[in-house]
C-alpha positions as CSV (number, residue, x, y, z in Angstrom):
1,M,12.3,15.7,11.4
2,D,8.6,14.5,11.6
3,K,8.1,12.4,15.2
4,K,6.7,9.7,12.8
5,T,10.1,9.4,10.6
6,I,12.1,9.2,14.1
7,V,10.1,6.7,15.5
8,V,10.9,4.3,12.1
9,I,14.0,5.1,12.3
10,V,14.9,4.0,15.8
11,L,11.9,1.2,16.3
12,I,13.1,-0.9,12.4
13,P,16.9,-1.2,13.8
14,L,16.0,-2.1,17.1
15,I,13.6,-4.5,16.6
16,L,15.9,-6.4,13.9
17,Y,18.1,-6.4,16.4
18,V,16.3,-7.6,19.5
19,Y,15.1,-9.9,16.8
20,S,18.6,-11.1,15.8
21,L,19.2,-11.6,19.4
22,I,16.1,-13.8,20.2
23,T,17.2,-16.1,17.2
24,H,20.9,-16.0,17.8
25,V,21.7,-14.4,14.4
26,S,24.6,-12.0,14.0
27,L,22.6,-8.6,12.8
28,I,26.1,-7.8,11.3
29,N,26.6,-10.9,9.6
30,A,23.2,-11.4,7.9
31,L,23.7,-7.7,6.3
32,E,26.9,-8.0,5.2
33,S,25.7,-11.6,3.5
34,V,23.5,-9.4,1.0
35,K,25.0,-9.5,-2.6
36,P,25.3,-7.5,-5.2
37,E,23.1,-9.1,-7.1
38,E,20.3,-9.8,-4.6
39,Y,20.1,-5.7,-4.3
40,A,20.0,-5.7,-8.2
41,Y,16.6,-8.3,-8.1
42,F,14.9,-7.3,-5.4
43,I,15.5,-3.1,-6.9
44,G,14.5,-4.3,-10.0
45,A,11.5,-6.6,-9.1
46,Y,10.3,-3.8,-7.0
47,M,10.7,-1.0,-10.0
48,L,8.8,-3.5,-12.3
49,Q,5.8,-3.9,-10.0
50,C,5.3,0.0,-9.6
51,Y,5.4,0.2,-13.2
52,V,2.5,-2.6,-13.8
53,L,0.7,-0.7,-11.1
54,S,1.7,2.6,-12.7
55,I,-0.6,1.3,-15.8
56,R,-3.3,0.4,-13.5
57,D,-3.2,3.7,-11.3
58,S,-3.0,5.9,-14.9
59,Y,-5.6,3.9,-16.6
60,I,-8.2,4.7,-13.2
61,V,-7.2,8.1,-13.1
62,K,-8.1,8.6,-16.2
63,R,-12.0,6.9,-15.6
64,I,-12.4,8.4,-12.7
65,S,-11.2,12.0,-13.6
66,K,-10.9,12.2,-17.0
67,I,-7.8,13.6,-16.6
68,K,-4.9,11.9,-18.9
69,I,-1.9,11.1,-16.5
70,S,1.5,9.6,-18.1
71,R,3.0,6.5,-17.0
72,L,6.2,7.8,-15.9
73,Y,4.0,10.1,-13.6
74,A,2.0,7.8,-12.0
75,F,5.3,5.9,-11.8
76,R,6.7,8.7,-9.7
77,A,3.5,8.9,-7.9
78,R,3.5,5.1,-6.8
79,V,7.0,5.2,-5.6
80,A,6.9,8.1,-3.7
81,S,3.5,6.8,-2.1
82,N,5.2,3.8,-1.1
83,F,7.6,5.2,0.9
84,I,5.6,7.7,2.5
85,G,3.1,5.0,3.2
86,F,5.7,2.9,4.7
87,I,6.8,6.2,7.6
88,I,3.0,6.9,7.9
89,P,1.0,4.0,7.1
90,G,-2.7,3.8,5.9
91,T,-4.6,6.5,4.1
92,V,-3.1,9.3,5.7
93,G,0.5,8.0,4.6
94,G,0.6,6.1,0.8
95,D,-3.2,7.4,-0.3
96,L,-2.7,10.9,0.2
97,T,0.7,11.2,-1.3
98,R,-0.9,9.6,-4.6
99,A,-3.9,12.0,-4.3
100,L,-1.5,14.8,-4.1
101,Y,0.0,13.7,-7.2
102,Y,-3.4,13.6,-9.5
103,Q,-4.7,17.3,-8.1
104,R,-1.3,18.7,-9.2
105,K,-2.3,17.4,-12.7
106,G,-5.6,19.0,-12.6
107,A,-7.8,16.3,-11.1
108,K,-10.7,17.2,-8.7
109,V,-9.6,16.4,-5.0
110,H,-12.9,14.4,-4.8
111,E,-11.5,12.7,-7.9
112,S,-8.2,12.3,-6.8
113,F,-8.8,11.1,-3.2
114,A,-11.5,8.6,-5.1
115,S,-9.0,7.0,-7.5
116,S,-6.1,6.8,-5.2
117,L,-8.6,4.7,-3.0
118,I,-9.6,2.7,-5.9
119,E,-5.6,1.9,-5.8
120,A,-6.0,0.6,-2.5
121,F,-8.9,-1.3,-3.0
122,F,-7.4,-3.7,-5.7
123,D,-4.3,-3.4,-3.5
124,G,-5.9,-4.9,-0.3
125,I,-8.6,-7.2,-2.8
126,A,-5.6,-8.9,-4.7
127,G,-2.8,-9.0,-1.8
128,N,-5.2,-10.4,0.6
129,G,-7.2,-12.8,-1.7
130,L,-3.4,-14.2,-3.2
131,Y,-2.5,-14.7,0.8
132,I,-5.7,-16.2,1.4
133,F,-5.4,-19.0,-1.4
134,L,-1.9,-19.6,-0.6
135,F,-2.7,-20.3,2.6
136,L,-5.5,-23.0,1.6
137,V,-3.0,-24.4,-0.6
138,F,-0.3,-25.1,2.3
139,L,-2.8,-25.0,5.3
140,N,0.3,-23.6,7.7
141,V,-1.1,-23.4,11.1
142,G,1.6,-20.6,12.4
143,T,0.0,-18.3,9.9
144,V,-3.7,-18.4,10.8
145,I,-3.4,-14.8,12.0
146,F,-2.3,-13.6,9.1
147,F,-4.9,-15.7,7.1
148,L,-7.9,-14.2,9.7
149,I,-6.2,-10.8,9.2
150,A,-5.9,-11.1,5.5
151,L,-9.9,-12.2,5.8
152,A,-10.9,-9.1,7.5
153,N,-9.1,-6.7,5.1
154,L,-11.1,-8.6,2.0
155,I,-14.3,-8.6,3.8
156,F,-13.9,-4.8,4.5
157,W,-13.2,-4.1,0.9
158,I,-15.7,-5.8,-0.2
159,A,-18.2,-4.6,2.3
160,L,-16.8,-0.9,1.5
161,V,-17.6,-1.3,-2.0
162,G,-20.9,-2.5,-1.4
163,Y,-22.2,0.1,0.9
164,F,-21.2,2.9,-1.4
165,H,-23.2,1.5,-4.1
166,L,-26.4,0.9,-2.0
167,S,-26.1,4.2,-0.6
168,S,-25.4,7.1,-2.8
169,R,-26.4,9.8,-0.3
170,I,-25.2,11.0,2.6
171,N,-27.4,9.4,5.4
172,R,-27.8,10.8,8.7
173,V,-25.0,8.6,10.7
174,E,-22.5,9.5,7.7
175,A,-23.5,13.6,8.1
176,F,-23.3,13.3,11.8
177,L,-19.8,12.0,11.6
178,L,-18.5,14.2,9.3
179,S,-20.1,17.2,11.7
180,K,-17.8,15.8,14.6
181,L,-14.4,15.7,12.5
182,P,-12.2,18.3,14.2
183,I,-12.4,20.4,10.6
184,N,-13.9,23.7,10.0
185,I,-14.8,22.6,6.7
186,D,-18.4,22.0,5.4
187,L,-17.5,18.2,4.3
188,N,-20.8,17.0,3.1
189,R,-20.3,17.8,-0.6
190,F,-16.6,17.0,-0.7
191,Y,-18.1,13.1,0.8
192,S,-20.8,13.2,-1.8
193,E,-19.1,13.9,-4.3
194,F,-16.3,11.2,-3.6
195,K,-18.8,8.6,-2.7
196,G,-20.0,9.1,-6.1
197,D,-16.7,8.8,-8.0
198,F,-15.6,5.6,-5.6
199,K,-19.0,3.5,-6.7
200,K,-17.9,3.8,-10.0
201,I,-15.8,0.7,-8.9
202,S,-19.0,-1.3,-9.3
203,V,-20.2,0.3,-12.5
204,Y,-16.8,0.1,-14.7
205,K,-16.7,-3.8,-15.1
206,E,-13.5,-3.5,-17.1
207,M,-12.0,-1.2,-14.8
208,V,-12.4,-3.9,-11.8
209,L,-11.0,-6.7,-14.2
210,I,-8.1,-4.7,-15.3
211,G,-7.1,-3.9,-12.0
212,I,-7.3,-7.0,-10.5
213,I,-5.0,-8.5,-13.4
214,L,-2.6,-6.0,-13.3
215,T,-2.4,-5.9,-9.8
216,T,-2.4,-9.9,-9.2
217,I,0.7,-9.5,-12.4
218,G,2.5,-6.8,-9.7
219,Y,2.5,-9.7,-7.0
220,L,3.5,-12.1,-8.9
221,I,6.6,-9.9,-10.4
222,V,7.8,-8.6,-6.8
223,A,7.5,-12.1,-5.4
224,I,10.4,-13.6,-8.0
225,P,13.6,-12.5,-6.1
226,F,12.7,-14.4,-2.7
227,I,13.8,-17.4,-5.0
228,I,16.8,-16.7,-3.8
229,Y,16.2,-18.0,-0.2
230,T,13.3,-20.7,-1.2
231,N,14.1,-22.2,-3.8
232,H,10.4,-22.9,-4.8
233,Y,8.7,-20.2,-6.5
234,L,5.0,-21.0,-5.3
235,T,6.8,-20.7,-1.5
236,A,8.6,-17.5,-2.4
237,L,5.4,-16.4,-3.3
238,L,4.0,-17.5,-0.2
239,A,6.6,-15.2,1.7
240,N,5.7,-12.3,-0.6
241,Q,2.1,-12.1,0.4
242,L,2.6,-13.0,4.0
243,Y,5.1,-9.4,4.1
244,Q,2.3,-7.7,1.9
245,V,-0.4,-8.5,4.6
246,A,1.5,-7.8,7.4
247,S,2.3,-4.3,5.7
248,F,-1.4,-3.9,5.7
249,I,-1.5,-3.7,9.6
250,P,-1.0,0.3,10.4
251,I,2.4,0.1,11.4
252,P,4.9,2.8,11.1
253,G,7.9,1.0,9.5
254,Y,5.6,-2.3,9.5
255,A,8.3,-2.9,12.3
256,G,7.9,-6.5,14.0
257,I,4.9,-7.6,12.7
258,T,7.1,-8.5,9.0
259,E,9.5,-10.0,11.3
260,L,7.2,-12.3,12.7
261,A,5.3,-12.8,9.5
262,L,8.4,-13.9,7.4
263,S,9.8,-16.2,10.2
264,S,7.0,-18.5,9.3
265,V,8.6,-19.3,6.1
266,L,12.1,-18.2,6.4
267,P,15.2,-18.7,8.2
268,P,16.0,-15.8,11.0
269,K,19.0,-14.9,8.7
270,N,16.8,-14.5,5.5
271,V,14.2,-12.6,7.3
272,I,17.1,-10.1,8.4
273,E,18.1,-9.8,4.3
274,V,14.3,-9.5,3.6
275,R,13.8,-6.8,5.5
276,Y,16.5,-5.0,5.1
277,L,16.2,-5.4,1.1
278,E,12.4,-4.1,2.1
279,I,13.7,-1.0,3.4
280,I,16.0,-0.4,1.1
281,N,13.1,-0.5,-1.6
282,A,11.1,1.7,0.3
283,L,13.8,4.3,0.6
284,T,13.9,4.6,-3.5
285,G,10.9,7.2,-3.0
286,I,12.3,9.1,-0.6
287,Y,11.9,11.7,-3.4
288,G,8.4,11.8,-2.1
289,V,9.6,14.0,1.1
290,K,10.4,16.8,-1.3
291,D,7.6,16.6,-4.0
292,I,4.4,17.0,-1.5
293,D,4.6,19.7,0.6
294,I,2.2,21.8,2.8
295,N,1.0,24.1,0.0
296,D,-0.6,20.8,-1.8
297,L,-2.2,20.2,1.4
298,R,-3.4,24.0,1.8
299,N,-4.6,23.7,-2.3
300,A,-6.9,20.1,-1.7
301,I,-8.5,22.3,1.8
302,N,-9.4,25.1,-0.4
303,E,-10.9,23.3,-3.6
304,I,-13.0,21.2,-0.4
305,R,-14.4,24.6,1.2
306,V,-15.1,26.7,-2.0
307,G,-17.0,23.3,-3.0
308,N,-14.9,22.8,-6.6
């Protein structure tokens, strides 16, 4: 079993147990109090969000690579990548997983990675932007750290797109950094092609509009079950976006940081319940472990090596 998987399996229950001790809430009672309809609401909303995002993802892949993938296939890739990203946060987790799925359907490796990173761009822009808006509405001083995290993420994505748009060729700094990577492959051609694909986000205006709208709709949908605990949709949306912003921090299983984020708007018992239900959501993509194997990664490396 992968070391990161073991860390997540051990770390999350430990964090929840420590959290329950600090807040004087029975962990067992909190988990047992989750009703069947709560499972249905959270899983249903999560699946619907993933389907909405699969519409966006399949559109992006078609625009970048000219390869048509079905929404069902994009949905499968999305749910699987969410699970892998839960275990291995960051680009090497969920983003890499989706890229390998796209490559299987005929997209070139630089197109696959560019498509996946563009999807991450929309997740970051819409997710962080929506939270910043809600922070300004509620002005909760206790969550200012997450406001700063969201703002930093937003600035990063905008700066990245701006940089790629203004820099069409590999400059000396990029060439130097690529040469220092511990990989025995010439990455210059791959990076140049990837750069050209990613900067299309600043060319295709309709892709930006569609991407932001569908991503925002996805966030609005997945927040609905939180009403069970807040009795008010705007507060439910705030709780969900706090969870989303916390999940952008690269910690395996988002352990600790999501509990801290949710605690600013939900009672401790509800924090444990939501955390548990979100873990169940992530586990729906566990098939991704078998779907993606080492051969997919080898194929990607070989394509980069030969420059196709």
